[in-house]
N, C-alpha and C positions, 0 to 999 in steps of 0.2 A: 318703380314698375312692379311687378314683379317678374319672377322668373318659371317658367313652365319646365315638367320633364315627364316623361313619359318610362316608364322604367317596363319592361317586358311586357310589352304592351300586345294582347292577344284579342282578337274578334273570333268568333265562329257563326256559321249562320250554320244551324244545326251542325251536320257532321263535317259542312265545306268551312277549312282553315282560309281568312283570306289575310288575318296579316298576323307574324308571327315574328311573336317576341320583341317589337321595334322600343328601341332606346334612344332616346334624343333630350335635350335638354335646351331650350331658349332660352335667351341669355335677357336681360332687363333693356326695354327699348331696342333692340333687334325686330328687323325687317326680314322673316326669314319666309322662305318660300318652300311647299313641295309640287315637289315635279315629275311628272312620270307619263305615260301613256295611260289608257283610259284601262279601267280596271288593276290599276296597279298597288290601290287603297290610299293613294293621300285623302278624297274626300272620307271616305269612312273613320280615316286618322283624325282630319279638321271634327267629323259631327260627334266622335267618340269626346274629342276635349271640350265642344261645345254642352255634351250631355244630352244630344240627341240620338246617338246610338249609346246603348248598354254596353259595357268593357267584361270581355270574358275570362280573360284572366290578365295579373299584371294590375298596373295603378298608372294614376294621372295625378302628379303634385304642383299645386299650386300657391309658391311661396313656402315650399315644403310642408303645405297641407293637402293631404288627399283629400280627392274631390269624385272619384268616382261614383259617389253612392251619393253625390247632393245631386237634387236640380239644378238647371239650369238656371233658373234666376240665382241662385247662391253662387255662382260658379265668378262673375264680377266682370263679366265678355259682352260682346255684342258681334253680331256676326249680318256679315252680308251677303247673300243669298246671290244665286244664277239669273233665277227670274225674277228676280227684284222684288217682290212677296208685300207691294204696294196693294191700301186699301181704293182699292177703284171709288169709293163712295166719299173720299173725304180731301180736300186739299192738299198743296204741297206740305203746306205751317204743321194742318193737322198729321201728316203722316209722321215728317220730321219728330214732331211734339210728342207723340202717341205713347212711347214710353215713361216720359216725364209726367204726363197729365194722369198716369196709370197711378203713378208712384205719388203723385197728391203732390207735387211738387207746387208753390207757389207762382202764380200768372204771372206776377214781372220776372222772377227768376226763368220759367220756361222761356217767354218773348223775346228776352235777353240773349240766352243759348240758342234758340235759333235763328234770331238776328247775325248773330256773334259766328256762325256755322255755315250759312249762307250767304252770306257775304266772300267767308273759304273759298266754296264752291260755287259764287258766280251764278245764287240760286234765287237774287235779291227781287228780280222782277217774276219769278212765277212763282212764287209762295200762294196765288191765290189760283192758281190754276191746278186742276184734278190727271192724275196722269192721264188717262186717257188724252187730253192734248198739251202730250210730250212724247217728244223723240225719247228712241229707245236710249241715246246718250245722256238727255234729263235725267231720264227716269233711275237711272244707275247712279246719276248723281244726290240723288233725292236718296236714293234707299243707303249711299254709304251718308249723308249727311243725318239720316234718323240714325245710323250708327254712332256715330260722331255727338248728336244730341245727348249722348244717354253719358261720356265720360267715363267710358267704364275702361278698366287697368290694361286690355287685351281686344285687339278686332281681330275678327275673323271673317276671311276672303275665301267665298266657294267659288273660282273662276267666275269671277262677277265682269267678265269680258267678252267669255264666249258666243255671246249672243249675240253682239254687235258686229259691224261689217270694218274691212280691214284698215277700213280710213279711219273710224270714230274709234278702235282700238286704239291706236296709236296717239292718237287727242287724249285719252284716257289715263293711256301709259304715264304723259305727260304730267298729268293732273293730277295721278297717284303720287307721281314723284314729287310734286310742289308740296302735294297736300303730304306725304312725308316729312318733309324738312320742317311743317309748321307743327304736326303734331307727333311728340316727343312720346310716344306709347310703343307695346309690343303690339306688331300686327305677324297673323299666320297667314297666309297666302296661298290656296291654293290652285295649280295652273296645271297645264299637258302641253302649253305653249312654250316653247325654251327658250322664246325672244324675250318673252315675259320676265321667266324667273331671271337672265340677263339681266336686265334691264333696273327689275326692281331692287331683287333682294342684296342684303348685306350677305346671309348665306342660301344656299340652295342645299334641297334635300333632294337627292333624287333616290325615286322610288323605282320598285318593281318587282312583280308576283308578289306583294306582301313583303319584302326584305328593303331596307335602306341599303341602299348602292355605294355610295357615296355624299357627302359634306363639307363643305366649305364655303368658298367667297367665288364668287363670279369666275374671276382672274384662274385658281388654283383648279377649279373643276374642269376649264378648257386649257389649260396647258399641263397639267397633271391629271387626266381625270387613273382615277382608278382600276377600269376593267373598260373593255371592249362598248358594253352597253352604253355607258356613261360617255365616253368618244364620242362614237356615234350617235347618242343624244342630243347634248348639246353645239353647237354650230350650225348654221347655214350657210350654206348647205354642208351636208353635212360630211365627217373624214369618211375619208376614201380606204379600204381594208383590201391590201392583196397578202394569199397566201405566199412563203416560204419556207425558206430554213435558214440558216445560219452555218457559211460555210466560210473556215480559215483558210487565206491564201497570202501568199507572201510581206503580200503590200498591206494583210490587216483582216477585221474580220467585215463579211460581207453578209448580205441577208440575199439570199437568191430566188425569183421562182417565176412564173414564166413569164417570158417576155423580160425580165430585169432582172441589174444585179448592182446591188448597191452598198456602195462602202460604207461602215459606222463611223463615227464620227470616234476620238477619243473618248470622249467624256461616257459615249454612250455606250463603250466595250466596256468602261471601268466601272459601269455602274452595272457592268451583265456579270461579273462577277466571272464565276468557272464555270455559265453558260455558254457553249458553247456548236451543238450540234442538234436544237430544240428545233421543233417544227415549229413557227411562230407566223405571226399576220403580221404585216407590216400597213400603220396607220400613217398617212398624210391627212392633212387639212388641205380643199383646193385653195386655200391663200397660202399654200404656206409652196408652192410650185412657183417657178417662175420663167420667162420666155429663155434658154438659155443657150442658141447655138454650142459658143464657144466652151461651154461643159466638157472637161474630159469622161473618159468612161469610169463608171465607176460613182459618177456622183450626180449623176443626171439620171432623168427615165425617158425612152425614147415612144411617144405616144403617137399613134392617128388620130386627127381629129375626124371624127363623125357627127356631129350636133356641135351648133356656137348661137347661143341664146343671148341677144340682146338686151341690158335690165338697167339701160341710163348709162352711168358711169360707169360699172363692171359688163362682163361678157362672163357668162356661162359658157365654157367647154364638156361634151360630154365625147369623151377619148376612149380609147384603147389599149391597152399594155399586154400584149399576148389574147392570153383567151380572156380577161378581165376588164371590167370598166372602170375610168378613171375621170372625179370632175376635177374642173383646172377651175380656178376664177382670175381672172384678168381685166386691167384694163378694157374698156372699151375701142381706144385708137392703138391696140395693139392688132400689125394687122395679120389677122391666120387666114390658110385656104385649108376648107375642107377638104378635108382627104389625103390630105397630107401628114407628114411623117415627121415630127415635129420632139427636139430636146429642149424637158423642161429641167432646172436644177430645183434640188429639194434643201428648204432650209436647214441647217445641220439641229436647231432646235427644235425644229417640224416633225423628228422624227419621232415615231409611237412602234414600242412593239408591243404584242402581245401572247401569250399561251395558247398556242393552238387548242387549248382541250381544254384547261379553268376556263380561258378569256380576262383571265388578269394580265394585268400591265408587269411588265419586265424590262 
């Protein structure tokens, strides 16, 4: 399978620059997810790879061959769009085989390919139906099937699940994961949904403001975010942020702020080096807080419970720490009374620090 490399890729619309020199390499047979908020440049990047947007500066390489000047059909790519883009007057079989018929492939080959892909996606009984007779999830499977029948070297997905309801999105994520196991191809997937990114991607590329903020495996980005934006974007509920400062005491180095003081573990102190008086933001994920009345001073946060949201096996608490808000994720059978101030210990590996000015992890 080909590798795809973006080198100092820039996109401008008139005087406005929306991509600022993107450098990225996607390995053979890798499922790469471009994720970020609306307007971050992820869909523009995908469309430039596909040849649907022109490149203002920089170059796109597929197997070390520059392709920015090539037409989309010359790039060996297949794309699945957000709005399905199916032909309403054609049945499922004809929609899936359209590119093959256009290329003049033998009829027997076309029929075999359509049957193979339909079986993989559970579309065998729908081949004679038209798109208007299908549900949203079925139409999306047909759109994926049309891409798969082309047998391209790389598949591009532009927010393919965003038009589906929450239940269907969950089902389609599972189907995409199963398809990924059967189809060992390059896949580049764009989404604004961090759950899709975390569950589907071999590698996640987090974008913001036309820049790549960080890239790596889902675990790397979740556990070792490069900056405050990545830390807050990945994870649900999102990471808590508390402004404070580093203060040296006799028994160790503390981060202190409005309503809290937390002693930093030795591994975190060692990682900080000479940093001792910096204004920082403390980051703690809601799942790294545990109800613990016996925790000692400096080992926990005292939080006043304001709201409790029951979501099945888990409850999410909205609490107050001084004048700052903190979310806590607990098992639903933990007895919690609203209005009480309770002590929550913090997992040592769950303490993150960010420079207050640059927002970079420290």
